C-alpha positions in Angstrom: 24.6 8.4 -81.1 22.8 11.6 -80.4 20.5 9.9 -78.0 23.5 8.3 -76.2 25.3 11.6 -76.0 22.3 13.2 -74.5 21.9 10.6 -71.8 25.6 10.9 -71.0 25.3 14.6 -70.7 22.3 14.4 -68.4 24.1 11.9 -66.1 27.1 14.1 -65.9 25.1 17.2 -65.1 23.1 15.3 -62.4 26.3 14.1 -60.8 27.8 17.7 -60.8 24.6 19.0 -59.2 24.6 16.4 -56.4 28.3 17.1 -55.8 27.6 20.8 -55.5 24.8 20.2 -52.9 27.2 18.1 -50.9 29.9 20.8 -50.9 27.3 23.5 -50.0 26.1 21.4 -47.0 29.7 20.9 -45.9 30.2 24.7 -45.7 26.9 25.2 -43.9 27.9 22.9 -41.1 28.5 24.3 -37.6 31.9 26.0 -37.5 32.3 24.6 -33.9 31.4 21.0 -34.7 34.6 20.0 -33.0 33.3 21.1 -29.6 32.3 18.3 -27.2 28.7 18.1 -26.0 29.7 19.5 -22.6 31.1 22.6 -24.3 28.3 23.4 -26.6 25.5 25.7 -25.6 22.4 23.7 -24.7 19.1 25.6 -24.8 16.9 25.1 -21.8 13.5 23.5 -22.1 10.6 25.8 -22.6 8.1 25.9 -19.6 5.4 24.1 -21.6 7.9 21.3 -22.3 8.7 20.7 -18.7 6.7 17.7 -17.5 4.7 18.1 -14.3 6.1 16.4 -11.1 4.4 13.0 -10.9 3.9 13.2 -7.1 1.9 16.5 -7.0 -1.5 15.1 -7.8 -1.4 12.1 -5.4 -0.2 14.3 -2.6 -3.1 16.8 -3.2 -5.6 13.9 -3.5 -4.4 12.4 -0.3 -4.4 15.7 1.6 -7.7 16.9 0.3 -9.5 13.5 0.5 -13.2 13.3 -0.4 -15.0 15.5 0.2 -12.4 18.3 0.1 -13.7 20.0 3.3 -14.6 17.3 5.8 -15.7 19.7 8.5 -19.0 20.4 6.6 -19.5 17.1 4.9 -22.7 16.3 6.9 -24.4 19.7 6.4 -24.9 22.3 3.8 -21.7 24.1 3.0 -22.1 27.4 4.9 -18.7 28.5 3.8 -19.5 28.8 0.1 -18.3 32.4 0.0 -15.0 31.5 1.6 -14.3 28.2 -0.2 -15.5 29.3 -3.7 -12.7 28.7 -6.2 -10.3 27.4 -3.6 -7.8 24.9 -4.8 -7.7 21.4 -3.3 -4.5 22.4 -1.5 -6.1 25.4 0.2 -9.2 23.3 1.1 -6.9 20.7 2.7 -5.0 23.4 4.7 -8.3 25.0 5.8 -9.7 21.6 7.0 -6.4 20.8 8.8 -6.4 24.2 10.6 -10.1 23.7 11.6 -9.3 20.3 13.1 -6.2 21.7 14.9 -8.2 24.6 16.4 -10.9 22.3 17.7 -8.4 19.9 19.1 -6.7 22.6 21.1 -7.4 22.3 24.9 -7.9 26.1 25.4 -10.2 28.5 23.6 -7.9 29.7 20.9 -8.3 32.1 18.0 -6.5 31.4 14.7 -6.1 33.4 11.5 -6.3 31.3 8.4 -4.9 32.6 5.1 -5.3 31.2 1.6 -1.9 30.2 0.1 -3.0 31.0 -3.5 -5.6 33.7 -2.9 -4.2 36.1 -0.3 -7.3 38.2 0.0 -9.2 35.2 1.4 -8.8 34.9 5.2 -10.9 33.6 8.1 -10.8 33.8 11.9 -11.2 30.3 13.5 -12.2 30.3 17.1 -13.2 27.3 19.3 -15.4 27.7 22.4 -16.9 25.6 25.2 -17.0 21.8 25.4 -20.0 19.6 26.0 -21.2 16.0 25.6 -24.0 15.0 23.2 -25.7 11.7 22.6 -26.1 11.3 18.8 -26.0 8.8 16.0 -22.5 8.2 14.6 -21.0 6.1 11.8 -18.5 3.4 12.4 -16.7 2.0 9.4 -15.4 -1.6 9.8 -13.6 -4.3 7.9 -16.0 -6.8 6.2 -14.7 -9.7 8.3 -15.5 -7.9 11.6 -18.8 -8.6 13.4 -21.4 -5.8 13.5 -20.4 -2.9 15.8 -22.3 -3.1 19.1 -24.8 -0.3 19.7 -23.3 0.5 23.1 -19.9 1.9 22.2 -17.9 4.7 23.8 -15.5 6.8 21.7 -11.8 6.5 22.6 -9.1 8.7 21.1 -5.4 9.0 21.3 -2.7 6.5 20.6 -2.3 3.2 22.5 0.3 0.5 22.7 0.3 -3.3 22.9 3.6 -4.3 24.5 3.0 -8.1 24.3 1.4 -8.1 20.8 -2.3 -8.7 21.6 -4.4 -11.1 19.6 -6.8 -9.5 17.2 -10.4 -10.9 17.1 -13.3 -10.4 14.8 -15.7 -10.0 17.7 -15.4 -8.9 21.4 -15.1 -12.5 22.7 -12.4 -14.8 23.9 -13.7 -17.6 21.6 -10.5 -18.9 19.8 -12.4 -19.2 16.5 -12.7 -15.4 16.4 -8.9 -14.8 16.4 -8.0 -13.3 13.0 -4.5 -11.9 13.6 -2.1 -10.3 16.0 -0.6 -6.9 16.7 3.2 -6.7 16.6 4.8 -6.3 20.0 5.0 -2.6 21.2 2.7 -1.6 18.3 1.4 2.0 18.5 -2.2 2.0 17.3 -5.4 4.0 17.4 -8.8 3.0 18.8 -12.3 3.8 17.6 -14.1 3.0 20.8 -14.6 0.8 23.8 -17.4 -1.9 24.0 -18.6 -4.3 26.6 -19.1 -8.0 25.9 -22.0 -10.0 27.1 -19.9 -10.9 30.2 -19.2 -7.1 30.7 -15.6 -7.5 29.6 -14.0 -4.3 28.2 -12.8 -4.5 24.6 -11.2 -1.9 22.3 -12.0 -1.7 18.6 -8.6 -1.2 16.9 -8.5 1.3 14.0 -6.5 1.5 10.8 -6.9 4.9 9.1 -10.3 5.3 10.8 -11.6 1.8 9.9 -12.3 -0.9 12.6 -10.1 -3.9 11.9 -10.5 -6.0 15.1 -11.0 -6.2 18.8 -8.4 -6.4 21.6 -9.1 -6.8 25.4 -8.7 -3.4 27.1 -6.3 -4.7 29.7 -3.8 -5.6 27.0 -3.5 -2.0 25.8 -2.1 1.1 27.5 -1.9 4.7 26.4 1.2 5.7 24.5 2.5 8.5 26.7 5.3 9.6 24.4 4.7 12.3 21.9 4.0 10.6 18.6 3.6 11.9 15.0 0.1 11.9 13.6 0.2 8.6 11.8 -2.6 6.1 11.2 -2.8 3.1 13.4 -0.4 0.3 12.6 -1.7 -2.6 10.5 -1.7 -6.0 12.2 -0.5 -9.3 11.0 -3.6 -11.2 9.8 -3.5 -15.0 9.9 -5.4 -14.9 6.6 -3.8 -12.1 4.5 -6.1 -9.0 4.2 -5.2 -6.1 1.9 -6.5 -3.2 3.9 -6.2 -0.9 0.9 -8.7 -2.8 -1.1 -10.7 -4.9 1.4 -14.5 -4.3 1.6 -15.8 -2.2 4.4 -19.2 -1.8 6.0 -20.7 1.2 7.8 -22.7 0.7 11.0 -24.8 3.4 12.8 -24.5 3.5 16.5 -25.7 5.8 19.3 -22.8 7.3 21.3 -22.0 10.1 23.7 -19.5 12.2 21.8 -17.5 15.3 22.6 -18.9 18.5 21.0 -17.7 22.1 21.0 -18.8 25.6 20.0 -17.0 27.0 17.0 -16.9 30.2 15.0 -15.4 30.4 11.5 -15.4 33.6 9.4 -18.2 35.0 11.6 -20.4 31.9 11.1 -21.4 30.1 14.3 -21.5 26.3 14.1 -21.3 23.5 16.7 -19.0 20.7 15.9 -18.7 17.1 17.3 -15.8 14.7 17.2 -16.8 11.6 15.3 -15.7 8.0 16.0 -12.8 8.4 13.5 -11.4 11.3 15.5 -12.4 14.1 13.1 -14.5 17.1 13.9 -17.6 17.8 11.8 -20.2 20.5 11.9 -23.7 19.6 13.2 
């Protein structure tokens, strides 16, 4: 009997203890539990808990490209004191301002300022133009024939009103037709070449890469002011993914436009490559 009484007492005491805990929790509850979610005070997220914007890194990567400062990609980086510790964003802006200054028709002087390091500045100034015969790189799609050695750089935007046929080589051979430009397409051109019969052909560009040939008489300059967008992609008869298709680099001799240039007191000549970008020489 004593054992049963003890067990009973233990169970009763345990029940009372649990009941007491429940009552205590009840009184500890928020006195404003009846408020709706909209009326309650919601604490803001701490800065370290705010996730980064997903589009920041792709934008910076696309702007900065590789290498970050294309102007000096063929030579030793003479701007090491200026570009040291610059962010990708600042490098992209500096490269864009250099290209803009060199593309100006007049001799202009431009003050560049770092967005993130205000004490870093540079004076950009372009000088006289001249022509220079030098070796250049032409990047082409893998299905395009080797770039002829005699090629003349052509810049600006052009238009095909009728939708010119796109060929893998500068010839009228129907077997070389690989696609077609959409009517009224605005496109860019890498250069002009002559066929064996002395016909004039244009090498169409997509983001600086040669993707096919079109007869010169089927294109005309786009006179309207256009935004700086890459050339329009054509419709290939056999689908080609231009983002992942293999490319090949050819080296050609071409007479290119060059210009004197001064940046942060450093003198350097620059030439306009086949892809339309200026680079130090």
